[in-house]
C-alpha angles and dihedrals in degrees: 000000000000117000104272140197094276092054099054130077110266091000092277118156125207105234128189114203115191116203146173102183124012109216122190095263092048090051089050090056092047092051090048095049091048090062089067109017140035107259125192118188116220117195115218102179097119137032090254092053091047090053091048090052091060091059091056095055092092092058097064143068094216141005113225113197117196097208125006094259115171086225086074095055097094092049093046092048092049091048092052092049088054093050096254123139126249126209124182123200102205139191136116130019093005095069101022126110113182113155093180090062096032085235136139140053089247094057103072117063102236097041088048091054093049093043093051090048089056094049091049088061093056121107088199138005119208111197120199094225140011087251091055090047090055091050088050090052097045102035105026098034094236112173110236090225088067095042132093133176111230110171121217112262130224131204108254089216089066110105094001090131096043117123119256116264093257091055095054133093123262088256128143117207135191126178131197149116105270120218130141092273101040097049086068100032094046093038097238091135090050090051094056090046091052089055091067088064092052103046093163093058124082115231124194126195115195129187140071116296135199111236096246092048090049091052089054093048095047091050091054099040127094126223090269093068119093119194112209096180119199109357136187120253089252092054092046090055089049090055092047089050093049099046124085095193132039114198124201114174092178126164092197132022127166090193116333101235095175089051090055092046090052091049090054086058091054095259116150108229123223108193147152122258090243120140113308101000096095088052090056101038100036110163093338098090148025128269134214113204100205115049096211098041098114095181091054090049092050091049093048092049091049089051091048092052088055091061103246122203110265131193089226135025115238099233094041092052094054092046090052101040106032112031115159091229092060092053089048093055094045095048093047090048091050092053091047091051094047096046093045090051097255095123102035114177132196093305098038 
């Protein structure tokens, strides 16, 4: 059995974490794991880096993959052959299969085969929502006995100084990286189209944009839409604090991290019922049933701006459901279980 927490000084595990891009929530997990375990980051952006990662498999107790990227397959296979454990944190493109959007690693035949091979190597799969766990089961073939739902966690200090809803501007915000795929999948294009039906309301779109995607958005947007482009974290928090409504007309969401961040800043979310969004929003927001029904979106946003009665308050829901400390405890427990043999997978 792999060297476990009871066999190492201080209970510290040696963890290898392959990566391509380190988003804010991945960095948060890395920082958290480093408070307890020894974490080494392994870039896998090129073939050379992927090959180098294989060499490092012998120097760890477990490989922790944030996303089930097929780039991590050689490292995971090598780790299993050496008796090391493999944990995958899953949610998003890695387990999605959406032909209508040409989206998801599990949509195209060859990437699906490689992706499923990676997930078969995992001792445990931690999905970031129940919706993502179901996608992992259906699309990636993940056995439910090796699967856990561990929601993303947010810092309760985030948004603590934000004004109350009633003290904010009548501003509608959406945030996302805009490319030709995401403007449809994340609903950014829908958001700017909605703005034309609400000419008296200011809309703001924040996030980096590819030039071609920006041209499409600008052509569809009315004069009441302001594009902020890529913004600093400080500026993003200012926008969350200023906006009364956060709109997310997504067709796929593994979690909806920006929605939760907005809710912590006392934004009222208006979202679709797609995938994980009802898990995040619960009774603290408004829903539109048909993603491309612009009239329904405009009506829901107008209602939201008029401060409707809700069964839950946005900030209170996130503080209750998605605290960072809960995710910390659950991830550490998962690693303890796996490395002590409590969650043995196909090679355990």
